[in-house]
N, C-alpha and C positions, 0 to 999 in steps of 0.2 A: 662516172662515179669518181670521187674526189679521193684525194689520199687519206684523209681521216676515216673515211667510209670504208676503204681497202683495209685499213689497219684493224677496224672494229670487226669486220668480217673475218680477217684471218685470226684475231684474238678468240672469236666464237669457235673456230675451227681447230685452233690450237691453245686450248687454255693453259697448257703448261708454259709457254712463252709468254714474257711480260712485254708491255708495249715498247719498251726501249730496245729489246731484242728484235722485235718485228720491224720497227723503223730502221733498225741497221741493215737488217736483211732486205728491206726495199731500197734503201741508200745503196748497198752494195750492188743489188741487182740493176739498177738504173746507171750507176756507174759503169759498170761491167759493158753494158750495152753502147753507152756514149763512148768508151775507150775503143771498143770493137769497130763501131760506126766511123769513127775518125781515123782508125787505121785502115780502112777501105775494105773491112770485111763484111759480109752478109751475115746477119742474125737470123736464124731460123729456128722457129718453135713448131715442131712437128703438130699438125690438128690445129694450130692457131693462126701462123702466117710467118711472113718474112719481112725484115726491115733491111733496106738497103740504101746506099747513098747513089744519087744520080747527079753527074755533072751537068750543069746548065752552062751552055756555051754564052760568050759576052754578046752584046748587041750593040751595034753602032748606031741604029737609026729607030731607037724606040721612041714613042711619044708620051708625054705626060698627058693623061686624058683629061685633066682640067683645065690646063692652058694651051695644050696643042704643040707645046715646045718640044723639040728635039732633045734627047737626053741619052746619056752612054749608060749602059747597064753592064757592070763588071761580070767575069765569070764567077760562078759560085756553086756550092754543092747543096743538094736538097735531099731531106731524108724522105724516103718513100716507103710505104707499107703495101704489100700484096697478102690479101686475106686467103687462107687455105680453102681448099673446097668443103672441108668440114665445117669451118666458121661459116661460110656462105650458107651452107644447108642449115645450120642451125638457126641464123638470124631469119632466113626466109621460111621457116616452118609456121 
């Protein structure tokens, strides 16, 4: 689902809100999640899942698959998502 589709669905469910208010709510929601993850916090939505940051260690001897050349991969953080049991159950019905 794209962002405009989400806005359209929220507009149908909440006709009192205009499009700009819905966009502001979505933007605030996304910014809050990003700020929390950047601060190293877990973001948990009961019944949906959990977003968390996982630290990926640096690698000194990784290979470029195209050329076979040895490359250095620096340490980085990755965002991970773990679905809740309820979400898994609903998806697999």
